[in-house]
VOPAGU-2260 file (C-alpha; in pm, 1 decimal, decimal comma):
REM VOPAGU-2260
SITE   aa  ch    i         X         Y         Z
SITE  MET   A    0   13419,3   10118,2    4293,4
SITE  THR   A    1   13679,7   10367,5    4323,7
SITE  PRO   A    2   13683,7   10459,1    4720,8
SITE  ARG   A    3   13595,3   10799,2    4838,9
SITE  SER   A    4   13777,0   10997,4    5067,2
SITE  ARG   A    5   13653,3   11111,6    5370,9
SITE  LEU   A    6   13621,1   11392,3    5619,5
SITE  HIS   A    7   13750,0   11327,5    5962,3
SITE  VAL   A    8   13565,3   11566,3    6200,4
SITE  PRO   A    9   13725,3   11526,1    6570,7
SITE  LEU   A   10   13459,3   11362,3    6808,6
SITE  PRO   A   11   13509,2   11482,2    7200,6
SITE  PRO   A   12   13549,9   11154,1    7404,0
SITE  ALA   A   13   13237,1   11227,4    7659,4
SITE  ARG   A   14   12898,6   11397,9    7606,3
SITE  PRO   A   15   12650,7   11491,5    7854,1
SITE  GLY   A   16   12487,1   11186,0    8008,7
SITE  GLN   A   17   12787,7   11012,1    7939,4
SITE  GLU   A   18   13101,8   10862,0    8131,7
SITE  PRO   A   19   13399,9   11091,6    8152,2
SITE  ASP   A   20   13649,2   10921,7    7927,0
SITE  PHE   A   21   14036,1   11045,8    7945,5
SITE  SER   A   22   14166,0   10772,7    7781,4
SITE  TYR   A   23   14306,2   11007,8    7510,0
SITE  VAL   A   24   14543,7   11167,1    7802,8
SITE  GLN   A   25   14898,1   11026,9    7731,3
SITE  ILE   A   26   15034,2   11035,4    8119,2
SITE  SER   A   27   15401,0   10963,3    8207,6
SITE  PRO   A   28   15511,0   10845,7    8555,4
SITE  ALA   A   29   15635,9   11078,7    8818,9
SITE  GLY   A   30   15994,7   11084,2    8747,7
SITE  ALA   A   31   16033,6   10883,4    8452,9
SITE  VAL   A   32   16114,3   11170,8    8208,6
SITE  ASN   A   33   16498,9   11280,9    8216,7
SITE  ARG   A   34   16593,5   11628,2    8227,9
SITE  PRO   A   35   16881,6   11758,0    7984,0
SITE  ASP   A   36   17112,7   12010,5    8020,4
SITE  VAL   A   37   16978,8   12369,8    7918,6
SITE  THR   A   38   17208,6   12384,5    7605,2
SITE  ALA   A   39   17077,0   12044,5    7473,0
SITE  ALA   A   40   16946,1   12109,5    7076,6
SITE  ALA   A   41   16599,0   12075,5    7013,5
SITE  ARG   A   42   16640,4   11782,5    6796,0
SITE  ASP   A   43   16777,7   11589,6    7083,7
SITE  ILE   A   44   16513,5   11608,5    7350,8
SITE  GLU   A   45   16236,3   11571,0    7115,7
SITE  ASN   A   46   16074,5   11292,5    7346,8
SITE  LEU   A   47   15983,0   11582,3    7609,9
SITE  SER   A   48   15721,9   11685,3    7366,9
SITE  VAL   A   49   15580,4   11330,6    7358,0
SITE  GLU   A   50   15643,3   11214,1    7757,1
SITE  MET   A   51   15499,4   11420,7    8021,3
SITE  VAL   A   52   15724,2   11582,1    8279,3
SITE  ARG   A   53   15558,7   11480,3    8635,5
SITE  VAL   A   54   15707,9   11525,8    8988,9
SITE  LEU   A   55   15439,6   11457,3    9242,3
SITE  GLY   A   56   15357,9   11073,5    9246,7
SITE  ASP   A   57   15082,8   10916,1    9345,8
SITE  ASP   A   58   15203,5   10927,1    9701,3
SITE  HIS   A   59   15222,9   11294,7    9697,3
SITE  ARG   A   60   15618,3   11271,0    9697,4
SITE  ALA   A   61   15843,8   11459,9    9511,9
SITE  ILE   A   62   16113,7   11233,2    9265,9
SITE  GLY   A   63   16319,0   11239,5    8980,0
SITE  ALA   A   64   16535,6   11509,2    8807,0
SITE  TRP   A   65   16303,4   11746,1    8763,4
SITE  ASN   A   66   16242,9   11770,5    9112,2
SITE  PRO   A   67   16317,5   12167,7    9159,7
SITE  HIS   A   68   16423,2   12090,4    9558,3
SITE  LEU   A   69   16205,9   12421,5    9668,8
SITE  GLU   A   70   16201,1   12450,1   10061,4
SITE  PRO   A   71   15881,8   12434,4   10266,0
SITE  PRO   A   72   15840,0   12818,8   10271,9
SITE  GLU   A   73   15838,1   12865,6    9942,9
SITE  LEU   A   74   15591,5   12574,1    9841,7
SITE  GLN   A   75   15399,4   12734,6   10127,2
SITE  VAL   A   76   15398,0   13072,2    9956,4
SITE  GLY   A   77   15269,2   12893,2    9622,9
SITE  LEU   A   78   14975,4   12703,4    9801,6
SITE  ARG   A   79   14891,7   13066,9    9913,9
SITE  HIS   A   80   14887,6   13206,8    9606,6
SITE  MET   A   81   14702,1   12921,3    9438,5
SITE  LEU   A   82   14426,6   12923,3    9716,9
SITE  LEU   A   83   14387,9   13313,4    9709,4
SITE  THR   A   84   14334,6   13289,8    9335,7
SITE  ARG   A   85   14070,4   13026,1    9348,9
SITE  LEU   A   86   13908,0   13202,2    9659,8
SITE  PHE   A   87   13916,8   13521,7    9450,7
SITE  ASP   A   88   13774,6   13374,9    9130,9
SITE  ASP   A   89   13503,4   13226,5    9370,6
SITE  ARG   A   90   13420,0   13564,8    9498,2
SITE  MET   A   91   13401,2   13726,3    9166,3
SITE  GLN   A   92   13172,8   13476,7    8999,3
SITE  ARG   A   93   12941,2   13518,3    9242,7
SITE  ILE   A   94   12898,0   13880,7    9252,0
SITE  GLN   A   95   12874,3   13866,3    8881,2
SITE  ARG   A   96   12547,9   13592,2    8925,8
SITE  GLN   A   97   12459,1   13872,3    9181,1
SITE  GLY   A   98   12464,2   14141,8    8877,2
SITE  ARG   A   99   12741,3   14345,3    9038,0
SITE  ILE   A  100   12988,1   14287,8    8741,3
SITE  SER   A  101   12891,8   14229,8    8379,4
SITE  PHE   A  102   13147,4   13965,8    8363,6
SITE  TYR   A  103   13411,5   13730,2    8458,6
SITE  ILE   A  104   13636,1   13400,5    8360,5
SITE  LYS   A  105   13783,6   13197,2    8652,7
SITE  SER   A  106   14070,8   12991,2    8617,6
SITE  THR   A  107   13963,0   12704,5    8868,0
SITE  GLY   A  108   14201,7   12368,5    8803,7
SITE  GLU   A  109   14459,4   12617,3    8615,1
SITE  GLU   A  110   14588,8   12795,4    8961,4
SITE  ALA   A  111   14949,3   12594,1    8918,9
SITE  VAL   A  112   14983,3   12699,2    8545,2
SITE  ALA   A  113   15015,3   13038,1    8624,8
SITE  VAL   A  114   15150,4   13096,9    9006,1
SITE  ALA   A  115   15413,8   12812,8    8968,6
SITE  ALA   A  116   15551,0   12957,3    8653,0
SITE  GLY   A  117   15539,8   13319,3    8795,2
SITE  MET   A  118   15732,2   13208,3    9093,4
SITE  ALA   A  119   16003,6   13033,1    8876,1
SITE  LEU   A  120   16044,2   13348,6    8667,4
SITE  GLN   A  121   16194,8   13707,4    8793,3
SITE  PRO   A  122   16025,0   14024,9    8849,8
SITE  GLY   A  123   16200,5   14191,6    8557,8
SITE  ASP   A  124   16041,8   13941,8    8319,7
SITE  MET   A  125   15772,9   14060,7    8092,0
SITE  LEU   A  126   15480,7   13868,7    8106,0
SITE  PHE   A  127   15199,9   13843,1    7808,6
SITE  PRO   A  128   14899,1   13638,3    7972,7
SITE  SER   A  129   14567,5   13517,5    7830,7
SITE  TYR   A  130   14258,8   13603,5    8045,6
SITE  ARG   A  131   14274,8   13302,0    8296,8
SITE  GLN   A  132   14624,4   13416,9    8435,4
SITE  GLN   A  133   14514,0   13606,8    8729,6
SITE  GLY   A  134   14750,3   13407,8    8939,4
SITE  LEU   A  135   15036,2   13595,3    8826,3
SITE  HIS   A  136   14890,7   13910,3    8960,0
SITE  VAL   A  137   14875,1   13755,3    9285,0
SITE  VAL   A  138   15206,4   13589,2    9225,4
SITE  ARG   A  139   15372,4   13973,7    9178,9
SITE  GLY   A  140   15211,9   14118,9    9461,9
SITE  ARG   A  141   14881,6   14278,4    9280,5
SITE  ASN   A  142   14633,9   14428,0    9517,8
SITE  LEU   A  143   14291,9   14277,1    9456,9
SITE  VAL   A  144   14115,7   14561,9    9471,4
SITE  GLU   A  145   14283,2   14711,8    9160,5
SITE  LEU   A  146   14164,9   14393,9    8970,5
SITE  MET   A  147   13799,4   14391,8    9123,4
SITE  CYS   A  148   13788,0   14825,2    9024,9
SITE  GLN   A  149   13879,0   14697,9    8647,3
SITE  CYS   A  150   13548,4   14445,7    8686,4
SITE  LEU   A  151   13381,6   14709,9    8804,5
SITE  SER   A  152   13457,9   15015,0    8555,3
SITE  ASN   A  153   13484,7   15269,8    8889,9
SITE  THR   A  154   13729,3   15523,0    8945,5
SITE  HIS   A  155   13999,5   15328,7    9039,0
SITE  ASP   A  156   13974,5   15125,0    8724,6
SITE  MET   A  157   14341,2   15084,9    8569,2
SITE  CYS   A  158   14176,9   15070,5    8242,6
SITE  LYS   A  159   13952,2   15361,4    8268,7
SITE  GLY   A  160   13633,9   15199,1    8155,6
SITE  ARG   A  161   13782,2   15137,4    7822,7
SITE  GLN   A  162   13827,1   14736,4    7857,1
SITE  MET   A  163   13565,2   14485,4    7910,1
SITE  PRO   A  164   13609,3   14295,8    8265,9
SITE  ILE   A  165   13930,3   14073,4    8351,1
SITE  MET   A  166   14146,1   14248,5    8063,3
SITE  TYR   A  167   14369,1   14355,7    8346,8
SITE  HIS   A  168   14728,4   14494,8    8257,4
SITE  TRP   A  169   14999,1   14633,8    8512,9
SITE  GLY   A  170   15324,6   14812,7    8410,5
SITE  LYS   A  171   15521,4   14848,2    8720,1
SITE  GLY   A  172   15457,1   14454,0    8767,1
SITE  ASN   A  173   15584,0   14408,2    8374,7
SITE  ILE   A  174   15215,3   14249,4    8318,5
SITE  PHE   A  175   15111,2   14328,1    7963,5
SITE  SER   A  176   14731,1   14433,6    7877,1
SITE  ILE   A  177   14559,9   14122,6    7804,3
SITE  SER   A  178   14412,3   14151,8    7458,8
SITE  GLY   A  179   14015,8   13975,5    7380,3
SITE  ASN   A  180   14176,4   13896,3    7032,1
SITE  LEU   A  181   14296,5   13551,5    7067,1
SITE  ALA   A  182   14690,1   13459,9    7047,8
SITE  THR   A  183   14802,6   13820,7    6999,9
SITE  GLN   A  184   15009,2   13778,1    7289,1
SITE  PHE   A  185   15219,5   13553,7    7129,2
SITE  PRO   A  186   15400,5   13752,6    6870,1
SITE  GLN   A  187   15410,9   14027,5    7093,1
SITE  ALA   A  188   15601,5   13826,5    7355,6
SITE  VAL   A  189   15838,0   13722,2    7071,5
SITE  GLY   A  190   15891,5   14088,5    6971,7
SITE  TRP   A  191   15969,6   14237,6    7335,7
SITE  ALA   A  192   16189,8   13925,1    7399,7
SITE  MET   A  193   16350,1   14031,5    7058,9
SITE  ALA   A  194   16406,7   14379,9    7152,2
SITE  ALA   A  195   16571,0   14238,4    7501,9
SITE  ALA   A  196   16822,4   14081,6    7348,2
SITE  ILE   A  197   16918,9   14336,1    7109,0
SITE  LYS   A  198   16945,1   14570,3    7393,0
SITE  GLY   A  199   17134,5   14285,9    7563,7
SITE  GLU   A  200   16898,9   14284,2    7855,6
SITE  ASP   A  201   16880,8   13990,6    8122,4
SITE  ARG   A  202   16531,4   13963,8    8081,1
SITE  LEU   A  203   16253,8   13736,5    7921,4
SITE  ALA   A  204   15949,9   13713,2    7805,6
SITE  ALA   A  205   15689,9   13445,3    7872,6
SITE  SER   A  206   15316,9   13425,1    7711,1
SITE  TRP   A  207   15004,5   13194,1    7772,9
SITE  ILE   A  208   14765,6   13121,7    7476,6
SITE  GLY   A  209   14447,3   12831,9    7519,1
SITE  GLU   A  210   14545,8   12522,0    7291,3
SITE  GLY   A  211   14245,5   12662,0    7081,9
SITE  SER   A  212   14407,6   12974,7    6986,8
SITE  SER   A  213   14683,6   12743,1    6870,1
SITE  ALA   A  214   14488,4   12735,5    6548,1
SITE  GLU   A  215   14516,9   13090,0    6500,3
SITE  ALA   A  216   14803,4   13241,5    6257,5
SITE  ASP   A  217   14927,8   13434,9    6542,4
SITE  PHE   A  218   15086,4   13147,6    6723,0
SITE  HIS   A  219   15229,4   13027,1    6373,6
SITE  TYR   A  220   15429,0   13403,5    6334,9
SITE  ALA   A  221   15537,5   13373,9    6684,4
SITE  MET   A  222   15727,7   13029,9    6652,4
SITE  THR   A  223   15860,5   13177,0    6331,5
SITE  PHE   A  224   16044,5   13491,2    6459,9
SITE  ALA   A  225   16116,8   13295,2    6790,7
SITE  ALA   A  226   16282,2   12995,6    6616,5
SITE  VAL   A  227   16507,1   13233,4    6339,6
SITE  TYR   A  228   16603,9   13465,1    6568,3
SITE  GLN   A  229   16620,9   13243,4    6910,1
SITE  ALA   A  230   16398,7   13523,3    7104,5
SITE  PRO   A  231   16493,4   13485,0    7460,1
SITE  VAL   A  232   16080,5   13347,5    7539,7
SITE  ILE   A  233   15860,8   13094,4    7690,7
SITE  LEU   A  234   15556,7   13028,9    7501,5
SITE  ASN   A  235   15318,5   12841,0    7708,3
SITE  LEU   A  236   15047,2   12655,1    7566,4
SITE  VAL   A  237   14779,9   12601,5    7805,1
SITE  ASN   A  238   14582,9   12248,6    7695,3
SITE  ASN   A  239   14294,8   12274,3    7936,9
SITE  GLN   A  240   14127,3   12045,1    7707,8
SITE  TRP   A  241   13838,5   12282,0    7564,6
SITE  ALA   A  242   13831,5   12590,3    7396,7
SITE  ILE   A  243   13469,9   12738,4    7515,8
SITE  SER   A  244   13279,3   12398,8    7386,3
SITE  THR   A  245   13507,2   12288,6    7094,0
SITE  PHE   A  246   13698,9   11990,4    7202,4
SITE  GLN   A  247   14132,4   12023,5    7196,8
SITE  GLY   A  248   14095,7   11789,1    6906,2
SITE  PHE   A  249   13937,8   12080,2    6647,0
SITE  ALA   A  250   14250,0   12256,6    6736,2
SITE  GLY   A  251   14488,5   11973,0    6650,8
SITE  GLY   A  252   14557,3   11752,3    6945,3
SITE  GLU   A  253   14423,3   11461,7    6879,3
SITE  HIS   A  254   14686,0   11267,4    6639,6
SITE  ARG   A  255   14983,4   11457,8    6811,7
SITE  THR   A  256   15075,7   11641,5    7122,3
SITE  PHE   A  257   15096,3   12030,8    7101,3
SITE  ALA   A  258   15425,3   12013,6    7243,0
SITE  GLN   A  259   15535,7   11823,6    6897,8
SITE  ARG   A  260   15463,8   12152,6    6741,3
SITE  GLY   A  261   15800,3   12284,2    6890,3
SITE  PRO   A  262   16050,0   12080,8    6761,6
SITE  GLY   A  263   15891,6   12150,2    6398,3
SITE  TYR   A  264   16020,2   12480,7    6414,7
SITE  GLY   A  265   16351,3   12412,0    6589,5
SITE  ILE   A  266   16213,3   12469,5    6922,4
SITE  PRO   A  267   16197,3   12253,3    7230,6
SITE  GLY   A  268   15897,6   12155,4    7321,3
SITE  ILE   A  269   15821,1   12008,4    7649,2
SITE  ARG   A  270   15475,8   11823,5    7782,8
SITE  VAL   A  271   15406,0   11904,7    8154,7
SITE  ASP   A  272   15134,4   11827,7    8408,9
SITE  GLY   A  273   15042,5   12125,0    8449,3
SITE  ASN   A  274   14859,6   12044,8    8774,2
SITE  ASP   A  275   15126,2   11934,2    8946,0
SITE  PHE   A  276   15277,3   12261,0    9078,9
SITE  LEU   A  277   15648,4   12134,5    9115,2
SITE  ALA   A  278   15671,9   12048,6    8751,5
SITE  VAL   A  279   15547,9   12357,7    8634,8
SITE  TYR   A  280   15804,8   12517,1    8841,5
SITE  ALA   A  281   16088,8   12305,3    8729,7
SITE  VAL   A  282   15986,9   12347,8    8369,5
SITE  THR   A  283   15961,3   12689,0    8380,2
SITE  GLN   A  284   16298,6   12723,8    8516,5
SITE  TRP   A  285   16432,2   12475,1    8298,9
SITE  ALA   A  286   16318,2   12718,5    7992,0
SITE  ALA   A  287   16429,4   13046,7    8164,5
SITE  GLN   A  288   16777,1   12893,8    8191,2
SITE  ARG   A  289   16786,7   12822,2    7882,6
SITE  ALA   A  290   16658,3   13167,6    7722,6
SITE  ARG   A  291   16919,6   13353,1    7937,7
SITE  GLN   A  292   17216,8   13156,5    7790,8
SITE  SER   A  293   17098,1   13256,0    7454,8
SITE  ARG   A  294   16975,6   12912,0    7362,8
SITE  GLY   A  295   16654,8   13048,6    7225,2
SITE  PRO   A  296   16275,4   12973,4    7291,3
SITE  THR   A  297   16108,2   12706,5    7475,3
SITE  LEU   A  298   15736,8   12580,0    7362,1
SITE  ILE   A  299   15557,7   12432,2    7692,9
SITE  GLU   A  300   15224,7   12264,1    7642,3
SITE  GLN   A  301   15049,7   12286,7    7983,9
SITE  VAL   A  302   14827,1   11978,2    8035,9
SITE  THR   A  303   14558,0   12078,7    8260,2
SITE  TYR   A  304   14157,2   12091,3    8308,2
SITE  ARG   A  305   13927,2   12388,3    8301,5
SITE  ALA   A  306   13724,8   12290,6    8559,9
SITE  ALA   A  307   13494,7   12589,8    8540,9
SITE  ALA   A  308   13266,0   12729,6    8290,3
SITE  HIS   A  309   13483,7   12908,0    8030,4
SITE  SER   A  310   13307,4   13224,4    8133,4
SITE  THR   A  311   12985,1   13377,6    8310,6
SITE  SER   A  312   12850,7   13337,2    7947,7
SITE  ASP   A  313   12906,7   12975,2    7884,7
SITE  ASP   A  314   12707,4   12653,0    8027,2
SITE  PRO   A  315   12933,6   12345,1    7963,7
SITE  SER   A  316   12668,4   12114,5    8059,8
SITE  ARG   A  317   12546,0   12157,8    7740,8
SITE  TYR   A  318   12853,7   12005,0    7552,9
SITE  ARG   A  319   13056,4   11810,3    7850,1
SITE  PRO   A  320   12985,6   11565,9    8127,7
SITE  LYS   A  321   12852,9   11741,2    8437,9
SITE  ASP   A  322   13125,7   11563,1    8675,7
SITE  GLU   A  323   13409,4   11531,6    8415,6
SITE  TRP   A  324   13608,8   11755,4    8626,3
SITE  ARG   A  325   13625,9   11510,5    8945,3
SITE  ALA   A  326   13746,9   11244,5    8690,2
SITE  TRP   A  327   13997,9   11444,7    8543,0
SITE  PRO   A  328   14356,5   11191,1    8607,2
SITE  LEU   A  329   14571,1   11476,2    8676,8
SITE  GLY   A  330   14358,6   11563,9    8989,5
SITE  ASP   A  331   14361,4   11952,1    9141,0
SITE  PRO   A  332   14696,2   12158,5    9171,3
SITE  ILE   A  333   14580,5   12325,3    9512,3
SITE  THR   A  334   14500,7   11964,6    9671,3
SITE  ARG   A  335   14793,5   11823,0    9539,7
SITE  LEU   A  336   15052,9   12063,8    9649,7
SITE  LYS   A  337   14853,7   12066,4   10000,9
SITE  GLN   A  338   14894,5   11676,5   10030,5
SITE  HIS   A  339   15282,7   11718,5    9967,8
SITE  LEU   A  340   15314,2   11974,9   10213,3
SITE  ILE   A  341   15145,1   11731,2   10481,9
SITE  THR   A  342   15354,3   11394,0   10361,7
SITE  LEU   A  343   15649,2   11622,8   10439,8
SITE  GLY   A  344   15531,9   11703,6   10785,0
SITE  GLU   A  345   15499,4   12098,5   10700,6
SITE  TRP   A  346   15111,9   12152,3   10681,5
SITE  SER   A  347   14816,8   12029,1   10831,6
SITE  GLU   A  348   14411,0   12000,9   10711,5
SITE  GLU   A  349   14395,8   12234,1   11022,5
SITE  ARG   A  350   14632,8   12532,4   10908,7
SITE  HIS   A  351   14510,1   12495,7   10583,6
SITE  ALA   A  352   14132,4   12563,1   10688,9
SITE  LEU   A  353   14289,6   12849,4   10906,2
SITE  LEU   A  354   14429,7   13007,0   10595,5
SITE  GLU   A  355   14131,1   12954,0   10369,5
SITE  LYS   A  356   13943,8   13158,1   10629,8
SITE  GLU   A  357   14214,4   13398,8   10653,3
SITE  LEU   A  358   14235,3   13458,9   10268,2
SITE  GLU   A  359   13824,9   13454,9   10260,7
SITE  ALA   A  360   13812,0   13756,0   10526,8
SITE  HIS   A  361   14115,5   13930,8   10300,6
SITE  VAL   A  362   13880,0   13902,8    9944,7
SITE  THR   A  363   13572,6   14045,3   10151,0
SITE  ALA   A  364   13784,2   14341,3   10263,0
SITE  CYS   A  365   13894,3   14390,2    9901,8
SITE  TRP   A  366   13561,0   14392,1    9779,6
SITE  LYS   A  367   13437,7   14666,4   10024,6
SITE  GLU   A  368   13701,0   14865,7    9909,6
SITE  ALA   A  369   13648,7   14821,1    9584,9
SITE  GLU   A  370   13302,2   14936,9    9616,6
SITE  SER   A  371   13386,5   15246,1    9796,9
SITE  TYR   A  372   13550,4   15364,0    9424,1
SITE  GLY   A  373   13190,8   15360,0    9273,3
SITE  THR   A  374   12987,9   15042,6    9173,2
SITE  LEU   A  375   12804,8   14947,5    8804,1
SITE  THR   A  376   12460,9   15131,7    8955,7
SITE  GLY   A  377   12611,0   15397,8    9210,4
SITE  GLY   A  378   12883,9   15564,5    9377,8
SITE  PRO   A  379   13134,5   15772,2    9209,7
SITE  ALA   A  380   13165,7   15750,3    8851,1
SITE  LEU   A  381   13463,9   15777,1    8610,2
SITE  ASP   A  382   13521,2   16156,0    8435,3
SITE  PRO   A  383   13368,8   16149,8    8076,9
SITE  LEU   A  384   13684,7   16379,9    7996,7
SITE  THR   A  385   13872,8   16068,7    8031,8
SITE  MET   A  386   13785,6   15954,2    7679,1
SITE  PHE   A  387   14028,3   16209,7    7537,7
SITE  GLU   A  388   14317,5   16107,6    7701,2
SITE  ASP   A  389   14611,0   15815,2    7639,9
SITE  VAL   A  390   14510,8   15795,8    7262,5
SITE  LEU   A  391   14759,9   16039,8    7109,8
SITE  LYS   A  392   15073,0   16178,1    7220,6
SITE  ASP   A  393   14968,2   16508,6    7085,3
SITE  MET   A  394   14620,6   16611,1    7035,5
SITE  PRO   A  395   14459,3   16749,2    6754,2
SITE  ALA   A  396   14308,9   17114,1    6683,1
SITE  ASN   A  397   13995,2   16882,6    6618,1
SITE  LEU   A  398   14009,0   16685,1    6972,7
SITE  VAL   A  399   14101,7   17002,6    7196,9
SITE  HIS   A  400   13820,7   17178,6    7017,3
SITE  GLN   A  401   13536,0   16891,1    7084,9
SITE  ARG   A  402   13707,0   16836,4    7454,7
SITE  GLU   A  403   13615,5   17214,1    7517,7
SITE  GLU   A  404   13293,9   17225,5    7356,0
SITE  PHE   A  405   13230,0   16893,6    7610,0
SITE  ARG   A  406   13349,8   17069,7    7927,7
SITE  ALA   A  407   13111,1   17397,2    7852,1
SITE  LEU   A  408   12823,3   17167,5    7763,0
SITE  ARG   A  409   12903,6   17007,0    8087,6
SITE  SER   A  410   12944,0   17343,6    8291,4
SITE  ALA   A  411   12627,3   17473,7    8137,4
SITE  GLN   A  412   12379,8   17188,1    8267,0
SITE  ALA   A  413   12573,5   17193,1    8584,3
SITE  ASP   A  414   12487,4   17578,2    8585,4
SITE  ALA   A  415   12121,8   17481,9    8504,6
SITE  SER   A  416   12063,8   17217,2    8764,4
SITE  GLY   A  417   12263,5   17412,7    9037,9
SITE  ALA   A  418   12505,0   17112,5    9064,0
SITE  MET   A  419   12877,8   17105,9    9079,7
SITE  PRO   A  420   13063,8   16950,7    8780,2
SITE  PRO   A  421   13265,2   16644,9    8826,3
SITE  ALA   A  422   13563,6   16795,1    8770,8
SITE  ALA   A  423   13504,3   17084,1    9002,5
SITE  LYS   A  424   13409,4   16792,3    9262,5
SITE  GLU   A  425   13762,5   16572,3    9239,5
SITE  GLY   A  426   13933,2   16902,3    9306,3
């Protein structure tokens, strides 16, 4: 009988009701992976795309060549940023469940991916995040009120009500607008980096996508352009094991690591423990130095785990074990950095509890202020006339005519009701 080919369908290691199984995750011992010079050719460091860069050992001490040797005050800042990001996420999740915002996406378990990388970069570097790197805004000093107002689509919304919640941007902070279309930020980051190189600037771009998004064509466009033109860009592929309900094997992670895609393009690929603050910082710092020395791009696979649901519209209990997060072998990034500081004698459980209480109060105060600018159901509202703004540099005659018609209609309605039109109230 002639043998027939069979279609292979990747299977997740565990389903609801089963025991979590992370035996498929290849983990290197802390401190075991070599740290090459930033000038090394991609073909000479392919082992970095298979092994895993780790700095923090099971005893919570930093070891190995990748240890960035950060001072305790800087580590404490990193811990504060990660904890604030998590508390902000938790509060916004509860607020969504109360019906006070329409949608939210948390980054629980992935805080180091954004915070450590953000701290390793320079303020002038341009960041192209996905919807799970709110920690970048925290690192760069963004007022949480502004993020909350965007989720509320109120009068203080940076997007003027035109974007779904959590699609932030920040021009002054060099953080590009988030797109709901997956992977678009990768080619955008490469293009921005190419432009920076053409202008001779000492700036680079960094971007983040999930492992599921690496199956999009934009990932491959970005990799090709980055490799050909040696763009000063850091491309972070965040492998948090799940693309909504789809296991990472469907995006191609079953047979090879995602970092191994780098060498195929002539780009260094590095796998890093995404829950190890020090490792993420060190690898980002290495890639940044490489880019600034005109050595081109780096693909970083951030191996982490999405502890929470994909979004407030998702129920992960339908496709993975309920307590799978607790079994994740790389632990919790906040707990690990906290324990490292305690081991150094630079932190304590008491100080941590006080910090958590302080940050909880800060998040509460920010929410109260955000509500003062309007809510989904009350308070001041955005002026509908803003729909005519920010689209065209020179407004064509037909839109000018429509805008004036709208103003006239609103004034007539206000006169009829005896109320003052919003534009007049705002002065």
